[in-house]
BAFI-3210 file (N, C-alpha, C; in Angstrom, 3 decimals, decimal comma, padded with zeros to 6 digits):
// residues 328
n [1|2|3|4|5|6|7|8|9|10|11|12|13|14|15|16|17|18|19|20|21|22|23|24|25|26|27|28|29|30|31|32|33|34|35|36|37|38|39|40|41|42|43|44|45|46|47|48|49|50|51|52|53|54|55|56|57|58|59|60|61|62|63|64|65|66|67|68|69|70|71|72|73|74|75|76|77|78|79|80|81|82|83|84|85|86|87|88|89|90|91|92|93|94|95|96|97|98|99|100|101|102|103|104|105|106|107|108|109|110|111|112|113|114|115|116|117|118|119|120|121|122|123|124|125|126|127|128|129|130|131|132|133|134|135|136|137|138|139|140|141|142|143|144|145|146|147|148|149|150|151|152|153|154|155|156|157|158|159|160|161|162|163|164|165|166|167|168|169|170|171|172|173|174|175|176|177|178|179|180|181|182|183|184|185|186|187|188|189|190|191|192|193|194|195|196|197|198|199|200|201|202|203|204|205|206|207|208|209|210|211|212|213|214|215|216|217|218|219|220|221|222|223|224|225|226|227|228|229|230|231|232|233|234|235|236|237|238|239|240|241|242|243|244|245|246|247|248|249|250|251|252|253|254|255|256|257|258|259|260|261|262|263|264|265|266|267|268|269|270|271|272|273|274|275|276|277|278|279|280|281|282|283|284|285|286|287|288|289|290|291|292|293|294|295|296|297|298|299|300|301|302|303|304|305|306|307|308|309|310|311|312|313|314|315|316|317|318|319|320|321|322|323|324|325|326|327|328]
n.u [103,992|103,110|101,945|101,716|100,651|100,975|098,782|097,867|095,656|096,165|097,468|100,881|100,871|098,789|099,638|101,650|100,278|099,260|101,549|102,494|100,293|100,658|102,795|102,067|101,859|100,260|097,883|097,622|095,792|096,284|094,695|092,938|090,541|089,520|089,686|088,346|088,220|090,321|090,522|088,107|086,561|088,116|089,046|091,191|092,559|092,962|091,867|092,326|091,640|092,526|094,416|097,657|099,041|098,454|099,827|098,612|096,998|098,636|099,748|097,875|097,093|099,640|099,351|097,414|097,647|100,368|102,639|104,967|105,933|106,423|105,506|105,721|104,040|102,882|104,374|105,009|106,416|109,272|108,642|106,914|108,158|109,900|108,228|106,949|108,971|109,530|107,193|106,779|109,217|109,747|109,282|110,420|111,125|110,786|109,971|110,597|109,093|110,626|112,096|113,546|113,916|115,026|117,793|120,249|121,950|122,867|123,913|125,070|125,066|122,706|123,999|123,275|124,488|126,510|125,768|124,974|122,422|119,539|119,482|117,418|115,483|113,894|111,632|110,968|110,557|108,106|106,415|104,174|104,422|105,235|107,842|109,164|109,403|111,344|113,620|112,064|111,715|114,499|114,871|113,362|114,599|117,005|115,926|115,257|117,911|118,731|117,090|117,937|120,470|119,538|119,049|116,607|114,974|114,979|114,645|115,145|113,445|114,030|112,499|112,405|110,311|107,010|105,134|102,447|099,595|096,586|097,237|096,962|097,972|098,002|100,044|101,479|099,027|098,175|100,048|099,378|096,783|096,843|098,669|097,002|094,801|096,017|098,254|100,352|102,687|103,345|106,504|108,769|111,722|114,397|113,624|115,264|115,341|115,942|114,589|114,628|112,212|109,737|107,902|105,055|104,345|106,917|108,136|106,691|107,316|110,004|109,957|109,158|111,040|113,233|112,275|112,498|115,265|117,034|119,476|119,546|119,157|120,119|119,659|117,783|117,708|115,206|113,746|113,108|115,044|115,818|116,225|114,290|114,351|112,473|110,865|111,672|109,997|107,446|107,256|107,267|104,829|103,313|103,836|102,954|099,997|099,857|099,930|100,924|102,986|104,117|106,764|107,148|109,540|110,093|111,523|112,493|111,733|109,916|107,997|107,055|105,813|103,178|102,588|103,599|105,932|108,790|108,704|105,986|105,054|104,065|106,418|108,800|112,033|114,535|116,971|119,077|117,898|118,951|118,819|120,939|120,400|121,676|122,447|119,979|119,044|121,286|120,063|118,493|116,434|114,577|113,412|110,684|110,323|110,244|108,837|106,795|105,527|104,624|102,664|101,147|100,162|099,118|097,085|095,409|094,834|093,156|091,064|090,071|088,690|090,525|091,930|094,360|094,189|094,268|097,142|098,851|099,553|096,805|095,277|094,755|096,684|099,320|098,623|099,059|101,518|102,660|101,724|103,509|105,888|105,702|105,836|108,333]
n.v [087,771|084,700|084,075|081,701|082,023|080,152|079,951|083,066|084,746|085,804|087,994|088,142|086,600|087,831|090,629|089,989|088,993|091,419|093,060|091,716|091,821|094,788|094,759|093,906|091,076|087,944|086,576|083,720|082,313|079,778|077,886|076,405|077,584|078,341|080,581|084,281|085,856|088,317|088,869|088,059|089,304|090,275|090,742|090,110|088,073|084,946|081,702|078,558|075,873|073,908|071,494|072,217|070,544|068,248|066,221|065,483|067,691|069,935|069,111|069,308|072,005|072,962|071,879|073,255|075,903|076,350|078,012|080,330|081,749|080,691|081,327|080,394|080,689|079,433|077,086|075,147|072,828|070,813|068,500|069,697|071,537|070,015|068,363|070,545|071,760|069,672|069,079|071,750|072,104|072,949|075,455|079,198|080,312|079,466|080,424|080,220|081,003|081,457|081,842|084,170|082,944|080,810|080,683|079,476|080,082|082,689|085,770|088,880|091,005|088,513|086,532|085,416|082,323|082,489|082,636|079,863|077,441|076,181|072,823|069,962|067,331|064,158|063,897|066,510|067,594|067,155|067,935|070,431|072,370|075,578|075,629|073,883|075,649|077,222|075,382|073,681|075,667|075,970|073,623|073,324|075,561|073,709|072,178|073,668|074,245|071,889|071,185|073,095|072,174|070,282|071,501|072,965|076,258|077,015|079,353|081,082|083,091|085,166|086,606|088,276|088,639|089,528|092,518|094,828|095,958|093,764|092,007|089,080|087,786|089,673|090,574|093,391|094,917|094,630|096,504|098,876|099,207|099,550|101,894|103,681|103,758|104,549|106,570|105,984|103,400|100,388|098,518|095,452|094,827|097,080|098,603|098,127|095,791|094,300|093,380|092,520|093,605|093,117|094,790|093,948|094,773|095,136|092,599|091,269|092,660|091,877|088,977|089,222|090,442|088,667|086,510|087,503|088,400|086,760|084,288|080,927|078,417|080,130|082,018|084,633|087,409|089,320|092,629|095,310|098,369|099,835|099,609|099,525|099,641|097,920|099,869|101,700|101,095|101,326|104,134|105,140|104,090|105,665|108,016|107,778|107,533|109,977|110,745|111,455|109,730|108,319|106,070|103,352|101,243|098,066|095,698|092,037|091,389|093,266|092,714|090,233|090,582|091,078|088,625|088,320|088,080|088,817|087,690|087,533|089,551|090,752|090,535|090,827|089,598|087,815|087,850|089,676|090,029|090,274|090,645|090,745|092,689|093,252|091,673|091,173|093,853|094,190|093,078|095,362|095,511|097,626|098,946|100,400|103,353|103,203|105,061|105,390|103,098|102,275|104,564|103,448|100,982|101,376|103,164|100,920|099,294|100,907|100,821|097,929|095,590|094,905|093,985|093,011|092,171|089,472|088,861|089,776|090,657|091,468|094,618|095,463|093,816|094,960|097,412|096,989|096,513|099,034|100,272|099,372|100,518|102,995|103,264|103,041]
n.w [085,083|086,519|089,747|092,530|095,689|098,406|101,178|102,014|102,880|105,262|106,856|106,963|104,116|103,452|102,958|101,213|098,702|097,933|097,551|095,179|093,435|093,030|091,247|089,016|088,673|088,228|090,156|091,996|094,959|097,273|099,233|102,166|102,523|105,211|106,168|106,368|103,025|101,918|099,306|098,270|096,154|094,322|091,214|090,073|091,274|091,643|093,019|094,461|095,827|098,360|100,796|101,824|103,080|101,946|099,557|097,125|096,387|096,037|094,003|092,231|092,348|091,127|088,534|087,457|087,946|086,753|087,879|087,806|089,848|092,987|096,430|099,576|102,281|104,530|105,513|107,986|108,761|108,245|106,088|104,625|103,129|102,023|100,203|098,773|097,101|095,699|094,261|092,929|091,536|088,994|088,726|088,420|090,450|093,956|097,056|100,397|103,268|105,909|109,354|111,575|114,185|113,292|113,628|115,753|117,610|120,038|118,642|117,596|114,710|113,816|111,106|107,619|106,603|108,377|110,940|113,364|112,645|114,061|115,385|114,264|115,660|114,450|116,070|116,767|114,279|113,248|115,393|116,981|118,702|120,317|121,327|119,329|117,117|116,085|115,569|113,506|111,513|110,772|109,893|107,458|106,261|105,568|103,830|101,736|100,758|100,127|098,030|096,244|095,708|093,903|091,619|091,975|091,995|094,744|097,513|100,536|102,945|106,055|108,296|111,465|114,324|113,120|112,484|111,857|109,994|110,185|111,622|113,172|115,217|117,415|118,981|119,147|119,001|121,629|123,122|121,571|122,490|125,230|125,118|124,208|126,112|128,481|130,333|131,766|131,313|131,766|131,271|130,953|132,503|132,083|130,054|127,765|126,106|123,241|120,553|117,268|114,730|112,103|109,726|108,182|105,397|104,568|104,653|102,522|100,255|100,470|099,747|097,162|095,893|096,404|095,031|092,564|092,204|093,977|094,632|093,998|096,729|098,639|101,667|102,952|105,353|106,414|107,702|109,987|109,126|110,926|114,341|117,641|121,116|123,535|125,045|123,346|121,396|122,530|122,910|120,389|119,282|120,831|119,517|117,278|117,925|118,714|121,122|124,809|127,074|130,147|130,517|132,229|134,165|135,108|137,049|137,515|140,340|141,019|139,313|140,103|142,645|141,865|140,655|138,363|135,183|133,332|130,999|130,500|129,005|125,743|122,940|124,374|125,210|126,637|125,689|123,075|119,853|116,873|113,357|110,403|107,803|105,439|103,180|101,988|101,261|099,384|097,189|096,188|097,845|100,334|103,164|104,991|106,691|110,153|111,658|109,585|109,390|111,733|112,011|110,092|111,049|113,522|112,592|111,282|113,313|114,848|113,264|113,626|115,748|117,265|120,835|122,037|124,511|125,642|125,187|127,205|130,656|132,728|133,202|135,879|137,258|136,430|137,384|140,218|140,272|139,420|141,702|143,975|142,728|143,067|145,825|146,296]
ca.u [104,561|102,296|102,682|101,068|100,871|100,362|098,278|097,884|094,572|095,829|098,806|102,143|100,616|097,757|100,598|102,525|099,322|098,837|102,599|102,450|099,663|101,111|103,770|101,788|101,752|099,003|098,212|096,499|095,934|096,091|094,516|092,020|089,545|088,974|089,366|087,995|089,397|090,285|090,214|087,353|085,760|088,885|088,936|092,883|093,245|092,214|091,888|092,547|091,201|093,401|095,023|098,848|099,606|098,111|100,570|097,800|096,435|099,622|100,036|096,525|097,513|100,821|098,964|096,196|098,313|101,544|103,283|106,314|106,642|105,776|105,754|105,160|103,638|102,397|104,988|105,571|107,154|110,056|108,346|106,300|108,883|110,270|107,116|106,515|110,191|109,533|106,078|107,019|110,714|109,924|109,049|111,430|111,551|110,155|110,563|109,982|108,939|111,348|112,182|114,603|113,995|115,775|119,032|120,457|122,978|122,720|124,840|124,570|123,846|122,693|124,354|122,967|125,613|127,655|125,382|124,553|120,823|118,995|119,354|116,101|115,148|112,581|110,433|110,736|110,306|106,636|105,686|103,533|104,496|105,999|109,190|109,999|109,131|112,714|114,030|111,327|112,209|115,765|115,061|112,936|115,730|117,972|115,214|115,689|119,125|119,019|116,292|118,684|121,607|119,044|118,587|115,455|114,946|114,320|115,154|114,453|113,238|113,748|111,928|112,024|108,792|106,387|103,941|101,835|098,171|095,691|098,176|095,990|098,503|097,643|101,069|101,525|097,722|098,178|100,788|098,960|095,360|097,598|099,153|095,999|093,893|096,506|099,275|101,535|102,614|104,421|107,455|109,245|113,133|114,925|113,076|116,325|115,208|116,124|114,086|114,156|111,055|109,723|106,706|104,713|104,396|108,435|108,084|105,974|108,513|111,335|109,525|108,990|112,405|113,990|111,901|113,270|116,772|117,778|120,204|118,939|120,023|120,174|118,585|117,913|117,186|114,274|113,487|113,376|116,184|116,242|115,656|114,213|114,280|111,010|110,705|111,355|108,673|106,206|107,372|107,150|103,355|102,832|104,111|101,559|098,856|099,998|099,723|102,130|103,031|105,203|107,247|107,486|110,044|109,871|112,408|111,607|111,315|108,722|106,825|106,876|105,026|101,813|102,386|103,926|107,461|109,095|108,128|104,261|104,543|104,466|107,662|109,817|112,728|115,886|118,357|118,903|117,475|119,419|119,434|121,634|119,704|122,927|122,378|118,799|119,366|122,188|119,323|117,750|115,061|114,588|112,441|109,580|110,539|109,396|107,636|105,677|105,328|103,819|101,580|100,186|099,801|098,323|095,785|094,522|094,287|092,123|089,658|089,682|088,199|091,433|092,672|095,589|094,166|094,723|098,544|099,674|098,899|095,621|095,894|094,732|098,171|099,911|098,384|099,742|103,236|102,894|101,722|104,580|107,015|105,472|106,106|109,833]
ca.v [086,535|084,164|083,905|080,987|082,113|079,158|080,755|084,338|085,438|086,127|088,731|087,965|085,964|088,976|091,465|089,594|089,198|092,816|093,179|091,080|092,526|096,225|094,807|093,425|089,610|087,398|085,859|082,637|081,927|078,405|077,716|075,626|078,478|078,363|082,156|085,266|086,094|089,869|089,247|087,179|089,985|090,883|089,943|089,905|087,269|083,553|080,923|077,360|075,423|072,639|071,774|072,301|069,308|067,083|066,256|065,420|068,848|070,775|068,570|069,799|073,619|073,029|071,540|074,126|077,220|076,521|079,011|080,766|081,883|080,241|081,862|079,558|081,553|078,655|075,709|075,279|071,704|070,600|067,698|070,038|072,170|069,167|068,245|071,443|071,932|068,674|069,664|073,151|072,222|073,651|077,070|079,726|080,673|078,994|081,193|079,721|081,906|081,000|082,932|084,645|082,038|079,380|080,681|078,542|080,926|084,456|086,538|090,111|090,337|087,023|086,840|084,163|081,776|082,453|082,052|078,356|077,406|074,960|071,398|069,716|066,233|063,763|064,194|068,161|067,984|066,851|068,650|071,676|073,388|076,822|075,100|073,531|076,559|077,576|074,166|073,283|076,437|075,981|072,469|073,931|075,937|072,766|071,483|074,615|074,033|070,543|071,278|074,015|071,427|069,383|072,319|073,684|077,501|077,607|080,501|081,335|084,581|085,135|087,550|088,155|088,947|090,545|093,426|095,612|095,725|092,620|090,920|088,154|087,432|090,795|091,250|094,822|095,461|094,949|097,542|099,972|099,690|100,004|103,327|104,424|104,175|104,969|107,698|105,429|102,226|099,530|097,881|094,834|094,733|098,292|098,970|098,367|094,690|094,567|092,269|092,945|093,365|093,224|095,319|092,992|094,952|094,897|091,045|090,916|093,289|090,920|087,958|089,423|090,808|087,473|085,839|088,082|088,404|086,294|082,950|079,548|078,006|081,252|082,425|086,338|087,871|090,728|092,963|096,835|098,819|100,889|099,075|100,191|098,756|097,842|100,967|102,963|100,891|102,316|105,689|105,058|103,961|106,709|109,006|107,461|107,896|111,407|110,899|111,438|108,780|107,707|104,545|102,685|099,959|097,029|094,531|090,658|091,406|094,021|092,057|088,837|090,582|090,873|087,486|088,642|087,765|089,830|086,959|087,496|090,652|090,502|091,423|091,003|088,448|088,276|088,070|090,583|089,327|091,404|090,255|091,648|092,934|093,656|090,778|091,354|095,175|094,258|092,830|096,053|095,523|098,301|098,637|101,343|103,943|102,751|105,691|105,330|101,591|102,137|104,844|102,579|099,948|102,255|103,378|099,853|098,945|101,808|100,325|097,028|095,322|093,835|094,608|092,202|091,766|088,311|088,672|090,102|091,073|092,521|095,917|095,159|093,279|096,064|098,658|096,464|096,646|100,317|100,988|098,900|101,049|104,402|103,461|103,046]
ca.w [085,797|087,386|091,052|093,392|097,049|099,587|102,242|101,100|103,031|106,636|107,265|105,957|102,850|102,691|102,440|100,082|097,595|097,651|096,749|093,834|092,773|092,743|090,677|087,850|088,616|088,133|091,473|092,611|096,127|097,484|100,782|102,571|102,565|106,451|106,808|105,361|102,193|101,803|097,827|097,615|095,326|093,403|089,738|089,613|092,228|091,594|094,097|094,240|097,221|098,969|102,047|101,553|103,656|101,038|098,384|095,512|096,353|095,760|092,608|091,567|092,171|089,976|087,232|087,350|087,525|086,313|088,207|087,653|091,229|094,274|097,543|100,700|103,607|105,503|105,671|109,353|109,098|107,016|105,428|103,731|102,119|101,029|099,257|098,005|096,427|094,668|093,590|092,366|090,942|087,656|088,719|088,295|092,088|095,120|097,928|101,572|104,525|107,198|110,260|112,478|115,069|112,789|114,171|116,834|118,915|120,279|118,004|117,192|114,613|113,348|109,525|107,014|106,289|109,305|112,504|113,224|112,798|115,269|115,079|114,707|115,598|113,876|116,790|116,273|112,792|113,094|116,495|116,620|119,872|120,167|121,735|118,322|116,157|115,537|114,757|112,426|110,405|110,315|108,968|106,451|105,378|105,076|102,752|100,720|100,507|099,373|096,839|095,407|095,210|092,949|090,771|092,070|092,134|095,891|098,440|101,820|103,525|107,329|108,991|112,924|114,466|112,111|112,873|110,854|109,611|109,979|112,480|113,972|116,725|118,153|119,929|119,268|119,582|123,385|123,413|120,983|123,307|126,354|125,442|123,904|127,198|129,927|130,248|132,337|130,393|132,282|130,700|131,914|132,559|132,228|128,667|126,824|125,371|121,945|119,536|115,649|114,203|110,752|109,056|107,049|103,815|103,776|104,307|101,273|099,347|100,232|099,080|095,814|095,370|096,416|093,864|091,078|091,951|094,651|094,434|094,495|097,964|099,579|102,838|103,164|106,382|106,521|109,105|109,797|108,871|112,219|115,604|118,975|122,378|123,841|125,552|122,266|120,792|123,445|122,368|118,913|119,194|121,671|118,543|116,296|118,415|118,867|122,837|125,695|127,972|130,881|130,486|133,851|133,957|136,211|137,149|137,668|141,433|141,221|138,634|140,824|143,551|141,250|139,879|136,755|134,919|131,965|129,452|130,162|128,326|124,515|122,248|125,281|125,120|127,437|125,126|122,114|118,642|115,644|111,917|109,785|106,456|104,471|101,878|101,008|100,703|098,002|096,190|095,690|098,545|101,295|104,229|105,118|108,130|111,146|111,917|108,700|109,348|112,921|111,693|109,274|112,047|114,324|111,911|111,099|114,430|115,334|112,388|114,104|116,874|118,253|121,650|122,415|125,930|125,978|124,742|128,265|131,607|132,626|133,615|137,505|137,663|135,951|138,352|141,467|140,029|139,381|142,918|144,365|142,385|143,745|147,472|146,513]
c.u [103,217|102,767|101,456|101,325|100,001|100,075|097,970|096,162|094,837|097,637|099,734|101,477|099,567|098,614|101,334|101,875|099,259|100,392|102,803|101,483|099,842|102,177|103,447|101,639|100,508|099,051|096,794|096,975|095,442|095,932|093,140|090,618|088,771|088,936|088,840|088,767|089,218|090,049|089,256|086,536|086,842|089,171|090,221|093,161|092,147|092,451|091,722|092,599|092,228|094,046|097,012|099,784|099,389|098,747|099,775|097,335|097,466|099,813|099,062|096,785|098,509|100,341|097,867|096,564|099,598|102,481|104,896|107,042|105,962|106,056|104,841|105,151|103,358|103,145|105,573|106,203|108,046|109,632|107,638|106,811|109,388|109,618|107,017|107,783|110,138|108,313|106,316|108,377|110,763|109,915|110,128|111,888|110,234|111,001|109,646|110,162|109,458|111,254|113,373|114,992|114,602|117,263|119,385|121,228|122,514|123,690|124,523|125,540|123,832|122,808|123,834|124,403|126,887|127,012|124,651|123,237|120,808|119,359|117,818|116,070|114,309|111,458|109,985|110,063|108,561|105,774|104,949|103,659|105,271|107,623|110,260|110,109|110,647|113,558|113,487|111,687|113,413|115,814|114,328|113,639|116,729|117,468|115,392|116,870|119,346|118,232|117,098|119,999|120,893|118,394|117,474|115,818|114,807|115,375|114,383|114,415|113,211|113,471|111,866|110,478|108,135|104,993|103,396|100,066|097,618|096,646|097,307|096,635|098,333|098,649|101,076|100,182|097,888|098,831|100,160|097,593|096,157|097,805|098,020|095,031|094,843|097,875|100,325|101,562|103,737|105,370|108,194|110,662|113,293|114,539|114,156|116,633|115,448|115,934|113,489|112,783|110,874|108,188|106,179|104,425|105,869|108,648|107,744|106,684|109,652|111,051|109,512|110,465|113,382|113,786|112,427|114,653|117,685|118,298|119,408|119,790|120,697|119,144|118,879|117,026|116,261|113,861|113,433|114,847|116,730|115,520|115,557|113,994|112,751|110,453|110,536|110,400|107,539|106,157|106,926|105,543|102,848|102,826|102,697|100,096|098,654|099,353|101,203|101,945|104,112|105,684|107,813|108,378|109,961|110,768|111,491|111,129|110,003|107,346|106,375|105,971|103,846|101,574|102,746|105,360|107,609|108,339|106,629|103,874|105,163|105,621|108,593|110,462|113,921|116,804|118,118|118,526|117,678|119,641|120,121|120,801|120,351|122,629|120,947|118,896|120,517|121,374|118,658|116,581|115,753|113,352|111,816|110,296|109,928|108,620|106,459|104,841|104,380|102,595|100,552|099,173|098,883|096,810|094,729|094,138|092,964|090,708|089,374|089,241|089,178|092,075|094,155|095,337|094,717|096,358|099,360|098,905|097,652|096,049|095,721|096,179|099,171|099,909|098,966|101,134|103,362|102,507|102,731|105,867|106,769|105,570|107,636|110,309]
c.v [086,038|083,406|082,908|081,428|081,071|079,979|082,194|085,040|086,147|086,835|088,727|087,718|087,094|090,068|091,246|089,336|090,581|093,345|092,883|091,794|094,063|095,787|093,964|091,885|089,158|086,521|085,054|082,727|080,555|078,117|077,045|076,314|078,498|079,792|082,954|085,602|087,575|090,195|088,293|088,275|090,684|090,227|089,503|088,962|086,152|082,877|079,624|076,735|074,048|072,853|071,439|070,967|068,108|067,135|066,387|066,879|070,342|070,277|069,213|071,298|073,565|073,021|072,703|075,706|077,264|077,607|079,234|081,080|081,456|080,896|081,055|080,198|080,641|077,367|075,689|073,737|071,374|069,713|068,611|071,081|071,255|068,571|069,267|071,795|070,873|068,984|070,754|073,355|072,662|075,172|077,699|080,138|080,131|079,547|080,592|080,847|081,271|081,827|082,901|083,505|080,690|079,354|080,043|079,051|082,365|085,152|087,849|090,917|089,121|087,154|085,155|083,511|081,540|082,165|080,817|078,465|076,231|074,033|070,974|067,942|065,528|064,190|065,811|068,439|067,943|067,246|069,940|072,415|074,423|076,776|074,631|074,485|076,856|076,131|073,705|074,069|076,419|074,644|072,653|074,480|075,020|072,339|072,196|074,493|072,996|070,426|071,914|073,155|070,434|070,141|073,220|075,137|077,771|078,376|080,631|083,082|084,592|086,212|087,201|088,444|089,861|091,012|093,954|095,352|094,299|091,533|090,139|087,834|088,566|090,814|092,392|095,269|095,438|096,192|098,787|100,277|099,960|101,859|104,335|104,872|104,731|105,850|107,156|103,829|101,325|098,822|097,019|094,916|096,473|098,957|098,546|096,802|095,213|093,575|093,001|092,392|093,589|093,630|094,388|093,259|094,697|093,526|090,754|091,339|092,426|089,518|088,056|089,585|089,437|086,478|086,271|088,007|087,700|084,847|081,794|079,044|078,964|081,521|084,048|086,838|089,377|091,429|094,751|097,304|099,724|099,987|099,970|099,161|098,800|099,153|102,046|102,314|101,330|103,690|105,874|104,952|105,394|108,014|108,904|107,656|109,534|111,629|111,029|110,511|108,728|106,315|103,998|101,602|099,408|095,613|093,207|090,602|091,901|093,257|090,717|089,304|090,901|089,766|087,437|088,154|088,724|089,075|087,143|088,910|090,409|091,174|091,565|089,599|088,721|088,476|088,883|089,821|090,232|090,295|091,201|091,575|093,034|092,784|090,975|092,682|095,084|093,948|093,952|096,513|096,858|098,534|100,203|101,956|103,429|103,606|105,516|104,082|101,468|103,039|104,175|101,442|100,412|102,706|102,239|099,551|099,703|101,412|098,957|096,986|094,674|094,756|094,238|091,794|090,461|087,798|089,220|090,141|091,723|093,907|095,987|094,941|094,374|097,107|098,501|096,679|098,225|101,031|100,298|100,180|102,497|104,623|103,566|103,953]
c.w [086,422|088,742|091,809|094,799|097,862|100,699|101,359|101,634|104,500|106,558|106,685|104,576|102,554|101,919|101,107|098,805|096,995|096,918|095,393|092,909|092,101|091,703|089,461|087,662|088,427|089,358|091,843|094,109|096,565|099,095|100,971|102,557|104,117|106,989|105,887|104,426|101,702|100,119|097,288|096,318|094,370|092,181|089,358|090,629|092,118|092,822|093,990|095,793|097,416|100,210|101,727|102,258|102,925|099,689|096,997|095,497|095,778|094,062|091,757|091,128|091,070|088,547|086,827|086,857|086,903|086,693|088,276|088,916|092,073|095,694|098,808|101,856|104,651|105,533|107,169|109,794|107,768|106,020|104,038|102,800|101,289|099,779|098,195|096,699|095,340|093,744|092,358|091,781|089,564|087,493|088,742|089,696|092,812|096,289|099,387|102,705|105,866|108,216|111,095|113,617|114,793|113,347|115,788|118,016|118,578|119,687|117,644|116,488|114,125|111,427|108,749|106,362|107,164|110,585|112,320|113,163|113,535|114,385|115,100|114,335|114,603|114,679|116,690|115,160|112,510|114,284|115,920|117,561|119,431|120,515|120,500|117,281|115,144|115,024|113,641|111,254|109,977|109,622|107,623|105,635|104,975|103,927|101,476|100,179|099,569|098,133|095,829|094,634|094,052|091,940|090,620|092,457|093,455|096,904|099,850|102,304|105,063|108,048|110,406|113,420|113,843|112,941|111,890|110,854|109,797|110,724|113,444|115,313|117,957|119,425|120,098|119,406|121,178|123,691|122,915|121,894|124,347|126,486|125,034|125,169|128,257|129,708|130,893|132,054|131,050|131,381|131,386|131,638|132,808|130,696|127,449|125,967|123,997|121,099|118,234|115,565|112,631|110,247|108,127|105,655|103,466|103,714|103,031|100,094|098,994|099,458|097,634|095,223|095,532|095,131|092,483|090,792|093,019|094,044|094,796|095,777|098,802|100,242|103,180|104,419|106,080|107,687|108,882|109,978|109,898|113,354|116,493|119,825|122,661|124,384|124,408|121,354|121,120|122,803|121,124|118,448|119,713|120,395|117,541|116,683|119,034|120,556|123,452|126,786|128,944|131,067|131,828|133,682|134,980|136,197|137,360|139,254|141,741|140,564|139,461|141,957|143,334|140,533|138,537|136,777|133,623|130,519|129,356|129,168|126,608|124,117|123,325|124,989|125,832|126,842|123,665|120,928|117,479|114,696|111,193|108,265|105,197|102,936|101,225|100,448|099,574|096,986|095,659|096,740|099,722|102,062|104,517|106,311|108,999|111,591|110,994|108,909|110,595|112,544|110,899|110,254|112,977|113,801|111,994|112,406|115,106|114,561|112,827|115,254|117,976|119,469|122,335|123,823|126,626|125,732|126,105|129,278|131,689|133,403|135,390|137,933|137,349|137,271|139,777|141,391|140,267|140,961|143,916|144,081|143,143|145,078|147,557|146,598]
res [m|n|a|l|v|v|g|g|t|r|f|v|g|r|h|t|v|e|e|l|r|e|h|d|y|d|v|t|v|f|n|r|g|n|h|d|d|p|f|a|d|a|a|d|v|a|h|v|a|g|d|r|g|v|r|a|d|l|e|a|a|a|r|e|v|g|p|d|v|v|i|d|c|v|a|y|h|p|g|e|v|e|a|a|t|e|v|f|a|d|a|a|a|y|v|y|v|s|s|g|a|a|y|g|v|e|e|i|p|k|r|e|g|e|t|a|l|h|d|c|t|d|e|q|a|t|d|d|s|r|d|t|y|g|p|r|k|a|e|g|d|r|a|v|f|a|a|a|e|r|g|v|a|a|m|s|v|r|p|p|v|v|y|g|p|h|d|y|t|e|r|l|d|y|w|i|a|r|i|a|a|h|d|r|v|l|v|p|g|d|g|t|n|l|w|h|r|a|y|a|p|d|v|g|s|a|l|r|v|v|a|e|h|g|e|p|g|e|a|y|n|a|g|d|r|r|l|t|t|l|a|g|l|v|e|l|v|a|g|a|l|d|t|e|i|e|v|v|t|a|g|a|r|e|l|a|a|a|g|l|a|p|e|d|f|p|l|y|a|p|d|p|h|v|l|s|t|a|k|l|a|g|l|g|w|d|a|a|s|i|e|a|a|m|t|d|t|v|r|e|h|r|e|s|d|r|t|g|e|k|q|g|p|d|r|a|a|e|e|r|v|l|s|i|l|d|t|v]
***
């Protein structure tokens, strides 16, 4: 099979290319070439330069590659999904990387076809702010559903927040670096915040499995098969680092005394965010154990120069909170 990965050199796209290579696909990466290419020297990965926002570039890639499978990792606006499903209408599978953020109501768990998606206005559809990310992803899903009604083999995969090796967002790097450097780790709230996560290689395998076995017009949640609270995540990281720590929780009042808020910490959300992955599992997909996933993530973090320090409070502010808690 011949696969075209739109994106393909950073994080989810990178792991998707690796997954496809491991399953004997001929892989072509389509992107602008603005980032380092980990596959630059790989004889089995071709590259087509172009801007996915330019329809003529997509059409040129479609003519050059003639892909059986298209994995769209960098569609952030619904218009991009609409264009791609038209350009690649003849592919055996078009899979759009959506997001668990597409869901518009808080339910536990969120289920495909049952939990309502965000609405999306015309203004939101072309916006680039973080606040419109969920609505834009939801409208991209609706573009997939509309394409399937036209006979396109279009499908969607919805992961929650993704972690793993080569994560340029550095959200988890913040916690790994804190835990590696300090024996007392400050966690916002009471530590029970539950935000579903997805290991990046598992997302890559989900995209492949959906391309091979998914039903056109369907969306599939992808995420860790076992969830941890935020405090549990910290303990999981400590285990992967082979270190012992004390988890110290702090409520909004204690954090405010140091000018902080719970939302200042990465991977914290006030409401539980849990996706059902049963539908994807029904296609034969499975996820790595969270222990193995974290061991792999920590290993690559140690090999990198990422610190995540800009993703959360500085240590001095955390120390002020710890001092306050020690006097209570």
